[in-house]
N, C-alpha and C positions, 0 to 999 in steps of 0.2 A: 504494500500500500504506500502510495506517495504521500509525503507530508507537505506538499507545496500548497501555498495559499493562492498563488496565481499561476495560471496555465502557462506552460512554455510554448513559445512560438518559434517555428523553424524559419530561419532567414538565410539568404544568400548574400554574397558580396559584402560581408562585414568582417573587419579585421581587427586584431588586438595586438598592441604593443605592450608588453608586460615587463615590469621591473620588480624583482624580489629584494631590492636593496643592494645586491651585489652585481647584477648584470641585467642586460636588456634582451628580451626575446620576442619573437613574433609568432603569431598563431592566427587561427581562424575562429570566428564565433559561429557556432552551428545553431544554437537556439538561445532565446532570451525571454525574460519576463520583466515585470516592473522592478523587481528587487533582486534579480540574479541572472546569471548567464552561464553558458557552457563554452569553454574555449578548447579547441583541439589543435593538433599539429604543433604543440609546444615542445621544445627540446627537453630531454630528460634532465639536463643541467639545472632547470628551473627549480628553485627551492620552494616547494609547495608547503613546507612545514612553517614557513614564515607566517606570523600573525596577520599580516596584511600585505597585499600586493598593490602596486600603483599601476593602473592600466589606462591606455588611451584606445578607445574604440573608434574606428573610422570606417566610413562607407556611406553610400547614399547621399553624398554631399555634406555629411555632418561629421563632427568630432566630439567625443565626450571623454573628459579626464575624470577618473574616479578612483577611490580606494575601495578595495574588495577584500573579503575574507574567504580563503579557500574552505570549502565544505567537504569535498571528496575529490579523489584523483584516481585515474586508471592509467597504468603504464603499459606500453606495448612497443616492442622493437625500437627502443631508443626515443620514443615520443611520448608525450603525456596529454591526457585529456583532463581538464580541471573544471569542476563546477564551483562557482563562487557566489557569495552573497554580497550585494552592493551595500556599502556602508554609507549612510547619509545620501540617499538617492537624490540626485538633482532633478528639479522639476522638468527641465528640458529633456532628460532621459525618459521620464514618464510620458511626456507628450510624444516623443519619438516612438516608444513602444506601442502606444495607443493606435498609432497609424497602421500597425501591423496586426492588431487584434481583430478577430472576426467580428463582423457586425452582429448584434444580438438578433435572434429570430423573433419576429412578432407573432407569437402564438395566437393572438386574438385578432390579427388582421384579416384572416379569412373566415371568421365566424360571422354568421348572420343571425339576426334576432327574429 
C-alpha cells in the first residue's frame, strides 16, 4: 500500500541537477507530485544518505531550485534511482505540477433530472 498523499504524475523532458554537498550530478525526473519526485539515471557516487540534497529541476521552459530529503533509493548497474520529499515546497512548483495533473471528472455533468 502506498503512503502518498498526492498522486505521482509521469513526465517527460524534465531534468535534475543534484548536489549532495560534495559533488554535482545529473539525472532525469520520471515522475513528480506537489511534494516529491523520483529522479533516475543518477551516478552511484551520489551520497543518498545525506540529510538533504540541493536540486535544480529544469525543463518545459522552467527552472526550480529546491532542497529535498531522500526517502528511498534503488541501485542498479552503477546508477541510482532516488525518491525525494521536497522541503518547503515553493508555490511556483505547485503551480507547475498542477499543469500536469489530470482534470477532475465531472460525475454529475451527464446526469439529468
